[in-house]
C-alpha positions as CSV (number, residue, x, y, z in Angstrom):
1,X,-53.4,116.0,98.8
2,X,-54.3,112.7,97.2
3,X,-56.9,114.4,95.1
4,X,-54.4,116.9,94.0
5,X,-52.0,114.2,92.9
6,X,-54.7,112.5,90.9
7,X,-55.6,115.8,89.3
8,X,-51.9,116.5,88.5
9,X,-51.5,113.1,86.9
10,X,-54.6,113.5,84.8
11,X,-53.5,117.0,83.7
12,X,-50.0,115.7,82.8
13,X,-51.5,112.9,80.6
14,X,-53.8,115.4,78.9
15,X,-50.9,117.7,78.3
16,X,-48.8,114.9,76.7
17,X,-51.7,114.1,74.3
18,X,-51.9,117.7,73.2
19,X,-48.2,117.9,72.6
20,X,-48.2,114.7,70.6
21,X,-50.7,116.3,68.1
22,X,-48.8,119.6,67.7
23,X,-46.0,120.6,65.5
24,X,-42.8,119.9,67.4
25,X,-40.9,122.9,66.2
26,X,-43.6,125.4,67.1
27,X,-44.7,124.1,70.5
28,X,-42.0,122.1,72.3
29,X,-39.3,123.6,74.5
30,X,-35.8,122.4,74.4
31,X,-34.4,120.1,77.1
32,X,-32.3,123.0,78.3
33,X,-35.3,125.3,78.7
34,X,-37.3,122.6,80.5
35,X,-34.3,122.0,82.8
36,X,-34.0,125.7,83.5
37,X,-37.8,125.9,84.2
38,X,-37.7,122.9,86.6
39,X,-34.8,124.4,88.4
40,X,-36.6,127.7,88.8
41,X,-39.7,126.0,90.1
42,X,-37.6,124.0,92.6
43,X,-36.0,127.2,93.9
44,X,-39.5,128.9,94.2
45,X,-40.7,126.0,96.3
46,X,-37.7,126.3,98.6
47,X,-38.1,130.0,99.0
48,X,-41.8,129.8,100.1
49,X,-41.1,127.1,102.7
50,X,-40.7,128.8,106.1
51,X,-41.0,128.0,109.8
52,X,-44.5,127.6,111.2
53,X,-45.6,129.5,114.3
54,X,-48.8,131.1,115.6
55,X,-49.4,134.7,114.7
56,X,-46.3,136.7,115.7
57,X,-48.4,139.7,116.6
58,X,-49.8,137.8,119.6
59,X,-48.2,139.1,122.8
60,X,-45.4,136.6,123.7
61,X,-45.0,138.3,127.1
62,X,-48.6,137.9,128.1
63,X,-49.0,136.0,131.4
64,X,-51.2,132.9,131.0
65,X,-53.7,132.8,133.9
66,X,-55.2,129.4,133.2
67,X,-54.1,126.0,134.5
68,X,-54.4,122.7,132.7
69,X,-57.0,119.9,133.3
70,X,-54.7,118.4,136.0
71,X,-53.5,121.7,137.4
72,X,-50.5,122.0,135.1
73,X,-48.9,125.4,134.4
74,X,-49.5,126.5,130.9
75,X,-46.8,126.8,128.2
76,X,-47.6,129.7,125.9
77,X,-48.4,128.8,122.3
78,X,-46.2,131.6,121.2
79,X,-43.2,129.4,122.1
80,X,-44.1,126.7,119.5
81,X,-42.3,126.4,116.2
82,X,-41.7,123.9,113.4
83,X,-38.5,124.7,111.5
84,X,-38.1,124.3,107.8
85,X,-36.1,121.1,108.5
86,X,-39.0,119.8,110.6
87,X,-41.5,120.5,107.9
88,X,-39.4,118.7,105.3
89,X,-39.2,115.6,107.5
90,X,-42.9,115.6,108.1
91,X,-43.7,116.0,104.4
92,X,-41.7,112.8,103.7
93,X,-44.1,110.8,105.9
94,X,-47.3,111.4,103.8
95,X,-49.3,111.5,107.1
96,X,-53.1,111.9,107.4
97,X,-55.2,113.6,110.0
98,X,-58.8,113.7,111.1
99,X,-60.7,116.4,113.0
100,X,-63.3,115.0,115.3
101,X,-65.3,118.0,116.5
102,X,-67.9,118.2,119.3
103,X,-69.7,120.8,117.2
104,X,-68.7,122.4,113.9
105,X,-71.4,125.0,113.3
106,X,-70.1,128.0,115.2
107,X,-67.5,130.6,114.5
108,X,-65.1,129.2,117.1
109,X,-65.1,125.7,115.6
110,X,-64.9,127.0,112.0
111,X,-61.8,129.1,112.9
112,X,-60.2,126.1,114.6
113,X,-60.8,123.9,111.6
114,X,-59.5,126.6,109.3
115,X,-56.3,127.0,111.3
116,X,-55.8,123.2,111.4
117,X,-56.4,122.6,107.8
118,X,-54.2,125.5,106.6
119,X,-51.3,124.4,108.8
120,X,-51.6,120.7,108.0
121,X,-51.5,121.7,104.3
122,X,-48.2,123.5,104.9
123,X,-46.9,120.4,106.6
124,X,-48.0,118.1,103.7
125,X,-50.5,116.3,106.0
126,X,-53.8,115.3,104.4
127,X,-57.0,115.9,106.4
128,X,-59.1,112.9,105.5
129,X,-62.2,113.7,107.7
130,X,-63.9,116.5,109.6
131,X,-66.8,115.3,111.7
132,X,-69.5,117.1,113.7
133,X,-71.0,115.4,116.8
134,X,-73.7,118.0,117.3
135,X,-72.8,118.0,121.1
136,X,-73.8,114.3,121.2
137,X,-71.3,112.0,123.0
138,X,-72.8,109.0,121.4
139,X,-72.4,110.5,117.9
140,X,-68.8,111.5,118.7
141,X,-68.0,107.9,119.7
142,X,-69.5,106.7,116.4
143,X,-67.6,109.4,114.5
144,X,-64.4,108.2,116.2
145,X,-65.0,104.6,115.2
146,X,-65.8,105.6,111.6
147,X,-62.6,107.7,111.4
148,X,-60.4,105.0,113.0
149,X,-61.4,102.6,110.2
150,X,-59.3,104.9,107.9
151,X,-56.2,104.7,110.2
152,X,-55.3,108.3,110.5
153,X,-51.9,109.2,111.9
154,X,-53.4,112.1,113.9
155,X,-56.7,113.0,115.5
156,X,-57.4,116.4,116.8
157,X,-60.6,116.6,118.9
158,X,-62.5,118.1,121.7
159,X,-64.3,115.5,123.8
160,X,-68.0,116.2,124.0
161,X,-68.2,114.4,127.3
162,X,-64.9,113.5,129.1
163,X,-66.3,110.3,130.7
164,X,-68.5,108.7,128.0
165,X,-66.0,109.3,125.2
166,X,-62.9,108.1,127.1
167,X,-62.9,104.5,126.0
168,X,-63.2,105.4,122.3
169,X,-60.3,107.8,122.6
170,X,-58.2,105.3,124.5
171,X,-58.7,102.7,121.8
172,X,-57.5,105.3,119.2
173,X,-54.4,106.0,121.2
174,X,-53.7,102.2,121.6
175,X,-53.9,101.8,117.9
176,X,-51.0,104.3,117.6
177,X,-52.9,107.4,116.5
178,X,-51.4,110.7,117.9
179,X,-54.2,112.5,119.8
180,X,-54.2,116.3,120.3
181,X,-57.0,117.7,122.3
182,X,-58.7,121.1,122.3
183,X,-59.7,122.5,125.8
184,X,-60.3,119.2,127.6
185,X,-59.1,115.7,128.2
186,X,-61.1,112.4,128.3
187,X,-61.2,110.9,131.8
188,X,-58.2,108.7,132.8
189,X,-56.1,109.5,129.8
190,X,-52.6,110.6,130.6
191,X,-50.1,112.8,128.8
192,X,-47.5,111.1,126.6
193,X,-49.0,107.6,127.2
194,X,-52.4,108.5,125.5
195,X,-52.3,112.0,124.1
196,X,-49.8,114.6,122.8
197,X,-51.1,117.8,124.4
198,X,-54.1,119.9,125.2
199,X,-54.4,123.3,123.6
200,X,-56.7,125.9,125.0
201,X,-57.3,129.6,125.2
202,X,-56.4,131.4,128.4
203,X,-60.0,130.9,129.6
204,X,-59.2,132.2,133.1
205,X,-57.6,135.3,131.6
206,X,-60.7,135.8,129.3
207,X,-63.0,135.6,132.4
208,X,-60.9,138.3,134.0
209,X,-61.2,140.4,130.8
210,X,-65.0,140.1,130.8
211,X,-65.1,141.1,134.5
212,X,-62.9,144.1,134.0
213,X,-65.1,145.4,131.1
214,X,-68.2,144.9,133.2
215,X,-66.7,146.8,136.2
216,X,-65.6,149.7,134.0
217,X,-69.0,150.0,132.3
218,X,-70.8,149.9,135.7
219,X,-68.4,152.4,137.3
220,X,-67.4,149.9,139.9
221,X,-70.8,149.4,141.5
222,X,-74.1,147.6,140.8
223,X,-76.0,144.3,140.9
224,X,-75.2,141.7,138.3
225,X,-76.2,138.1,137.3
226,X,-74.0,135.3,136.0
227,X,-75.2,132.8,133.4
228,X,-72.8,129.8,133.7
229,X,-72.4,126.4,132.0
230,X,-74.1,123.8,134.2
231,X,-71.8,120.9,133.0
232,X,-68.5,119.3,134.0
233,X,-66.6,121.2,131.4
234,X,-63.2,122.3,132.3
235,X,-62.8,125.5,130.2
236,X,-66.3,127.0,130.9
237,X,-65.8,126.5,134.6
238,X,-62.5,128.4,134.5
239,X,-64.3,131.4,132.8
240,X,-67.0,131.6,135.4
241,X,-64.6,131.2,138.3
242,X,-62.3,133.9,136.9
243,X,-65.2,136.3,136.3
244,X,-66.7,135.9,139.8
245,X,-63.4,135.9,141.6
246,X,-62.3,139.1,139.9
247,X,-65.6,140.9,140.7
248,X,-65.6,139.7,144.3
249,X,-61.9,140.4,145.0
250,X,-61.5,143.7,143.1
251,X,-64.9,145.3,143.1
252,X,-66.6,145.1,146.5
253,X,-69.4,147.4,145.4
254,X,-70.5,145.1,142.6
255,X,-72.7,142.4,144.0
256,X,-73.5,139.1,142.2
257,X,-77.2,138.6,143.2
258,X,-78.3,136.0,140.7
259,X,-76.8,132.9,139.1
260,X,-78.4,130.6,136.4
261,X,-77.0,127.5,134.7
262,X,-77.4,126.5,131.1
263,X,-77.0,123.0,129.8
264,X,-76.6,124.0,126.1
265,X,-76.1,127.0,123.9
266,X,-79.9,127.6,123.3
267,X,-80.7,128.1,127.0
268,X,-79.5,131.6,127.4
269,X,-82.9,133.3,126.6
270,X,-84.9,131.2,129.1
271,X,-82.4,131.5,131.9
272,X,-81.8,135.3,131.5
273,X,-85.6,136.0,131.2
274,X,-86.2,134.2,134.5
275,X,-83.2,136.1,136.0
276,X,-84.6,139.5,134.9
277,X,-88.1,138.7,136.1
278,X,-86.8,137.8,139.6
279,X,-84.3,140.6,139.7
280,X,-85.7,143.5,137.7
281,X,-83.0,145.9,139.1
282,X,-80.1,144.0,137.6
283,X,-77.4,146.3,136.1
284,X,-75.5,143.6,134.2
285,X,-75.3,140.0,133.2
286,X,-72.2,137.9,132.3
287,X,-72.8,135.1,129.8
288,X,-70.3,132.2,129.7
289,X,-69.9,132.2,125.9
290,X,-71.3,134.1,122.9
291,X,-74.2,131.9,121.7
292,X,-76.1,131.8,124.9
293,X,-75.3,135.4,125.4
294,X,-77.2,136.2,122.2
295,X,-80.2,134.8,124.2
296,X,-79.4,137.2,127.1
297,X,-79.5,140.1,124.6
298,X,-82.9,138.9,123.4
299,X,-84.2,138.6,127.0
300,X,-83.0,142.1,127.8
301,X,-84.7,143.5,124.7
302,X,-88.0,141.7,125.6
303,X,-87.8,143.1,129.1
304,X,-87.2,146.6,127.8
305,X,-83.7,146.6,129.4
306,X,-81.6,148.2,126.7
307,X,-79.5,149.7,129.5
308,X,-78.4,146.3,130.7
309,X,-74.6,145.8,130.6
310,X,-73.6,142.4,129.1
311,X,-70.2,140.9,128.8
312,X,-69.1,137.4,127.6
313,X,-66.4,135.2,126.1
314,X,-65.8,134.5,122.4
315,X,-66.0,136.9,119.5
316,X,-68.8,135.4,117.4
317,X,-70.2,137.3,114.4
318,X,-73.5,138.3,116.1
319,X,-71.9,139.6,119.3
320,X,-69.3,141.4,117.3
321,X,-72.1,143.2,115.4
322,X,-73.8,144.1,118.7
323,X,-70.6,145.5,120.1
324,X,-70.0,147.5,116.9
325,X,-73.5,149.0,117.0
326,X,-73.0,150.1,120.6
327,X,-75.6,147.5,121.8
328,X,-76.0,145.8,125.2
329,X,-72.8,143.8,124.9
330,X,-70.0,146.1,125.9
331,X,-67.1,143.8,125.5
332,X,-65.6,140.3,126.0
333,X,-62.6,138.2,126.5
334,X,-61.8,136.5,123.1
335,X,-60.2,133.2,122.4
336,X,-57.9,133.0,119.4
337,X,-59.3,129.8,117.8
338,X,-57.5,130.1,114.5
339,X,-54.1,130.2,116.3
340,X,-55.3,127.4,118.6
341,X,-55.7,125.3,115.5
342,X,-52.2,126.3,114.3
343,X,-50.8,125.3,117.7
344,X,-52.6,122.0,117.7
345,X,-51.2,121.2,114.2
346,X,-47.6,122.2,115.3
347,X,-47.9,119.9,118.4
348,X,-49.1,117.0,116.1
349,X,-45.9,117.7,114.1
350,X,-43.8,117.5,117.3
351,X,-45.3,114.1,118.0
352,X,-44.6,112.8,114.5
353,X,-41.0,113.9,115.0
354,X,-40.8,112.3,118.5
355,X,-40.2,115.7,120.0
356,X,-41.1,116.4,123.6
357,X,-44.5,118.0,124.1
358,X,-45.9,120.0,127.0
359,X,-49.1,118.6,128.5
360,X,-50.9,121.9,128.4
361,X,-50.6,124.8,126.0
362,X,-52.6,128.0,126.0
363,X,-53.0,131.0,123.7
364,X,-53.0,134.4,125.5
365,X,-56.3,136.1,126.2
366,X,-57.6,139.1,124.3
367,X,-59.9,141.9,125.6
368,X,-62.3,143.2,123.0
369,X,-64.4,146.3,123.1
370,X,-65.9,148.6,120.5
371,X,-62.6,150.5,120.4
372,X,-60.6,147.5,119.0
373,X,-63.3,145.4,117.4
374,X,-61.9,145.4,113.9
375,X,-58.3,144.7,114.9
376,X,-59.5,142.0,117.3
377,X,-61.5,140.2,114.6
378,X,-58.5,140.0,112.4
379,X,-56.4,138.7,115.3
380,X,-59.1,136.1,116.2
381,X,-59.9,134.8,112.7
382,X,-56.9,135.8,110.6
383,X,-59.2,137.7,108.2
384,X,-61.0,141.0,108.0
385,X,-64.2,141.6,110.0
386,X,-67.5,141.0,108.1
387,X,-68.6,144.0,106.1
388,X,-71.7,144.4,108.2
389,X,-69.5,144.8,111.3
390,X,-67.3,147.3,109.6
391,X,-70.3,149.3,108.3
392,X,-71.9,149.3,111.8
393,X,-68.8,150.7,113.4
394,X,-68.5,153.5,110.8
395,X,-71.9,154.7,111.7
């Protein structure tokens, strides 16, 4: 926003110099014409300003299965809205925001950032920093300290580690910065006193979706493995719990015979390879999110197990291409990260306006299979699917 203002001032000055060197009769407009033009431009601005909500095509009646970090019932993100009057008040504040990410290199993070930046721009809020901690808690603490030197009014973040980052986030809150979290909360921080809200996908609902796709593909029977996240991370725990509970409670003829934990996104290949070596008769494997699931696909290919049924969470580009091609990944439960970003920005606006905020907000789950892959991609990322995915589906 500040860059735009500088550009606008420079452009105006250049324009005045040009006008000064031109013939007044041939190039200048009358005061009446200028007044009419300015009035027209003002009216145009007023007509484009409209309330901000998440995508209205998201099912507002969907039941949210997840609970918040402290067991809170979720408020659906479909209920959030900033009115035109709200937006006008926020614009008057010339506020700034910083996005302090745990990782910024995957499709999920990029979509979150896109949703946040797009919505903040509509609100007249300047995003002054976007940082990438590369999954390092130490780097995220350093990023926070660097960002806080610029005194942002808002920080939107996902704590890389809820314990080791807690003190840094607490200091930011005590300086008066409005904190909105994605997915998880730093330890010993409380709603309203320290942070505005937590926004997440319905991770439990997405775990259920992945289990249902698995069960359908296996015809309700078989032996499967589970690749889970071996870390104290609230949202990934919910996914695995939901997947396993759904299989155990609804599908007694499907047996979970192997479990393997990953500590990071690159561990999927190693864990799945060991699982398939020990259990060569596995019929399927669930991966806790899309990137390690790419490793599961590679392990299945190496083992000559193209018949293995794989399901996961998150619609990344590579898993979308696999689904479109009719590969090992048969479906997944998708987060809606773009709209999570929109919801986070709206809640930041609530805080700036001193509006009451719920402690935990969730965006409904979305089941994705080959049958709805293109529509699902547009819902998840607010843009058309990559051409490669479209071409694979048409074949």
